[in-house]
C-alpha positions as CSV (number, residue, x, y, z in Angstrom):
1,M,4.9,5.4,14.8
2,V,2.3,3.9,12.4
3,R,4.8,1.3,11.1
4,E,5.5,0.3,14.7
5,F,2.0,-0.1,15.6
6,Q,1.2,-2.1,12.6
7,S,4.4,-4.3,12.9
8,V,2.4,-7.2,14.5
9,I,1.2,-8.0,11.1
10,G,4.7,-8.7,9.7
11,K,6.0,-10.2,12.8
12,E,3.0,-12.5,13.0
13,T,3.2,-13.5,9.4
14,R,7.2,-14.5,9.7
15,K,6.3,-16.4,13.0
16,Q,3.5,-18.2,11.3
17,A,5.3,-19.0,8.0
18,L,8.3,-20.4,10.0
19,E,6.1,-22.6,12.2
20,R,3.9,-23.9,9.2
21,W,6.1,-23.8,6.1
22,D,9.3,-24.1,7.8
23,G,10.5,-21.1,6.0
24,K,9.7,-17.6,4.9
25,P,7.3,-16.9,2.0
26,D,8.5,-16.3,-1.5
27,V,6.1,-13.2,-1.8
28,I,4.3,-10.9,0.3
29,V,1.4,-8.9,-1.1
30,A,-0.1,-5.9,0.6
31,C,-2.6,-3.2,-0.2
32,V,-1.1,0.2,-0.4
33,G,-3.0,3.5,0.1
34,T,-2.7,5.2,3.4
35,G,0.6,2.8,4.1
36,S,0.0,1.4,7.4
37,N,-0.9,-2.1,6.2
38,A,2.0,-2.2,3.7
39,L,4.4,-0.6,6.4
40,G,3.5,-3.3,8.9
41,M,3.7,-6.3,6.8
42,F,7.0,-5.2,4.6
43,H,9.2,-4.0,7.4
44,E,9.6,-7.4,8.8
45,F,10.8,-8.6,5.5
46,I,12.6,-5.6,4.1
47,Y,16.1,-7.0,4.3
48,D,15.0,-10.5,3.0
49,T,16.3,-10.2,-0.5
50,D,14.7,-13.7,-1.1
51,V,11.3,-12.4,-0.3
52,R,9.5,-10.3,-3.1
53,L,7.4,-7.4,-1.7
54,V,4.5,-6.3,-3.8
55,G,2.2,-3.4,-3.1
56,V,-1.2,-3.3,-4.7
57,E,-3.3,-0.1,-5.2
58,A,-7.2,0.0,-5.2
59,A,-8.5,0.0,-8.8
60,G,-12.1,0.6,-7.9
61,L,-14.3,0.2,-11.0
62,G,-11.2,0.2,-13.2
63,L,-8.3,2.5,-13.9
64,E,-9.9,4.0,-17.0
65,S,-13.2,4.6,-15.3
66,G,-11.9,7.5,-13.1
67,R,-13.4,5.8,-10.2
68,H,-10.6,4.2,-8.4
69,S,-7.9,5.2,-5.7
70,S,-5.0,4.5,-7.7
71,A,-2.9,7.7,-7.1
72,L,0.7,6.0,-7.6
73,V,-0.6,4.7,-11.0
74,K,-2.9,7.2,-12.3
75,G,-2.1,10.2,-10.1
76,E,0.1,13.0,-11.1
77,V,2.9,14.9,-9.0
78,G,1.2,17.5,-6.8
79,V,1.7,19.4,-3.3
80,Y,-0.8,18.3,-0.6
81,H,-0.3,20.1,3.0
82,G,3.3,21.2,1.7
83,A,4.4,17.8,0.8
84,I,5.2,16.6,-2.8
85,S,3.2,13.5,-3.7
86,Y,1.3,11.7,-6.2
87,L,-2.4,12.8,-6.3
88,L,-5.5,12.5,-7.9
89,Q,-6.4,15.8,-9.1
90,D,-8.1,17.7,-12.0
91,D,-6.7,19.7,-14.8
92,D,-6.5,22.7,-12.5
93,G,-4.4,20.8,-9.8
94,Q,-7.4,20.5,-7.4
95,I,-7.6,17.2,-5.4
96,I,-10.5,15.0,-6.7
97,Q,-12.2,12.5,-4.4
98,P,-10.8,8.8,-4.8
99,H,-13.3,6.1,-5.2
100,S,-13.4,3.3,-2.7
101,I,-15.6,0.4,-1.7
102,A,-13.9,0.0,1.5
103,A,-15.7,0.6,4.7
104,G,-15.4,4.0,6.2
């Protein structure tokens, strides 16, 4: 459902690229975290093998600072709401708060 709602991002990107550059982009970069931005952008290009898709996580004040939101890079496998995922957690497996400068 989220992908469908956010699909306008990728559809509009494809449309504008074809109109302005007469072709698809070589690379698509989207921020990953909750997934809606990346899903909306990447879905339109997922079958285009000539378009490289790059997801970027928020590094906050730096990966070694401990103040970031990079669960895929610095997280460990854990269980949250019954789902196995990469999580930022303490030595006891408790979820720790990510750091973000984003609004909200």
